[in-house]
C-alpha positions, 0 to 999 in steps of 0.5 A: 200247032198241036191239038194239045195246044189248042184243045177241042171245040165243036161247031153246031149248026141248026136250021135249013142250012145244016145240010150244007154245013155238014157237006162243007165240013166233010173232007176238011182236016179239022182234028180239033173240031167236032161237028154237029148239025140238025135241019130241025128240032133235035133231042141231042143235048148240044142241039136241043133248044137251039133250033129256030124255024127258018133260020140257020144258026151256028155256035162255036162251043168249047169247054162246055160253053157255046158262044153267041149264035151266028148266021154265018156258019161259013165264016166260023168253019173257015176260021177253024180250017185256017187255023190248021193250014200249013204256011 
């Protein structure tokens, strides 16, 4: 699978678990994925208006549109990682 076939995407996470998400993302081979996270409110356009106090929420964004939020950032990250595993 090539990056040109799949296209680029972003995983955005806000809330108290954002640090864990960023740490779990480090060192993974994810050439198609941009990573964004914030433990608190952010002025970054992608993260603005996504923070909810005391909740960790994750979004998969592609082509300027983000999907519905999920509280399971681990599942989103694992799905993105699995797509690049060599069989």
